[in-house]
N, C-alpha and C positions, 0 to 999 in steps of 0.2 A: 414540281422535283426537288425542289430543294427542300420545302418544308418537311416533306419525306426524310431525306437526308438528315437533316435537321434532329426530328424522332426518334430515328434511328441509334443516332449517334448519345442521343440522349438515352434513351431505354439501357445501352452499354455501358454501363458506370464502372470503370477496372477498381476504382477502388471500394467497391460494393463489394468485387466479386475479389477481390485481395481480401476483406475482409470476411467475409463467408467461410474465401476458404481455410483463412487461421481460426474461426470460429471451429469450422468443421476439425481442425489438427486439436486444438485446445478439448474439445470433446472425447475424439479418440483417445487422450494422452489423459484425462480425468478418468476414463474410462480402466484402463490400466494401473490404476491406483487404486488396490480390490483388497477385501480382506474379508474372507470367509467367514461365516458366522450364523449360517444355516444355510436355507434353503435361496436366500437372494445375499449376494454379499454386500458390506457397505465399501462403496464407492464415492469419487468426488466428481461423479455425472450429475448430480443434482445441482450443487454446485456451479460446473459451469453452464449446465443450461439455464440457469438463473442468471447465471453473468451477462452471456449471450444474448437473450432476451434484453436485458436492461443497456447494453452495449451498442448491440445494434437495433434497437425497436423492435416493433412487433411484426412488421411485416419480414423484413433480412432476417432477422432472431430465427421467426419459425422459419423461414425457407433454408435458414442454414441448420439447424436441429432435424430439420425432413430429410437435407442433404446425409448431413449424419446416419439418420433410420434406416435412410434408402442403399447408404454402402453395406451398412449389417444385412438385412433384408435380403441382399446381393450375394450374401456369401460371406463377404471380407471379415476377419476378425478383429472387428473394430469394438464388441463388446467388452462387457466384464467376466462374462460367461463364456464357455466354449460354444457356446447355442451361437448360431448365425444362421440366416436365409428361412425357409419359412418354420425351421424348427425354434424362430426367436419368439416367434408368436404363440406357439404352443408350452414354453417354459413357463417356469416360474416366477419369470421377470419380466413376462410382456407387459403385464401391467404398466408396470414404470415406465417400459422404454414407450407405448402405446401415450403416453402422458405429459409425453417430454414435450412435444410441440405446443400445447395448452399451455403448460408450465412458462415455456418462452413467452409466449403468449402475452401469459398474467404480466411477469415481468417487464416486457417492454411495453404495453399499454400504461402500466405503471408509473414506467420511467418517461413515457411521451409526457404525461402530466405533472410531472416535476418530483418526481417519488426516488429520485437517484441524487449521486453527486454532494452537493452542498448539503443537501436536507436530510443527513445522516440518520435519523429516526423512520422516518417515511422510507428510505432506502431499508432500513433493514426489515422494514414491516414488507416492505417488497419482494425481496430476499426470500424471506423465513415463508411467504405465502405460496410461494412458485417452491418451493422445498417442501413445504407440507402437505400440497397440492398433488405432490408425484407422488410423495410417501403412503397417501391416504388413498389414492386412486389405485397405485402398485398392490397395496393390500388388499382393498377389495376387490381385485381380480383376483386374486391369489387365494379369497375364501371361497373363490370356488369350486377351488380343488381341494382346500384342505380343512376348511369352514370356518366360520367368523371368527369364535374365539382363539383359535391357535393361530390365524392371519393375523389376529391383533397383535398376541405374543411373538411375533415370529417375522412380522415383517410390517408391523408397524412401530409397537413400542422401543426395539431395539436402534429405531432411527430417528427419534424424536431430538434427543441433544446430538447428534450429529446433525439434521438440520439446523439444531440452532448457531452451531460451529459453524455451519456453511453458511448461515445466511451473515453472522457475524465476519468472516472473511471475505464474502460477496460485496459488502457495502464498506468494508478496506478498500478492497480492490478499488470497485465506482468511486470512492472518496479520492482515492492517490491520482486517478483518471481525471478529477475535476479537476483537482491541485495543477497536475501533469499539462492540461490544457490552459490553464491560464496563464503561464509562461510563456 
């Protein structure tokens, strides 16, 4: 009985829950920084997804992103567009949303292998890979409704420079986190 109680306590880590809640709050806030530039808005969501994955690691990062998506799919207005609930899975941004957990896994997995913090170039590559994955997958999904050529023009190309800038910002945030944890 004592072993069961110990395992049960270990399974519920308050710090992990607090970090997950903070990550979900970051994702919601990032979705509200939005600029309409076509059928898909330019937001800070991809930045938040990549940073959350690297900050929390693969398992917790993916869990936080899935919790965020679950809020939106349940009908809460947490996404950048007014679409929420099942309609969010049918709109032009659905592919971007669906790719979020995979992108968090990419940055989390790479971070767990040392591609974060003080290894600035590796951290940048990790952040950029997660951002570009979201943009590419979203454009691929978008192409099913508007065609490949138009999806590339309105759903990929305008976001490449943004992905680069978000990767630089994400790298800076993770580097600052590394510096602050050493003190």
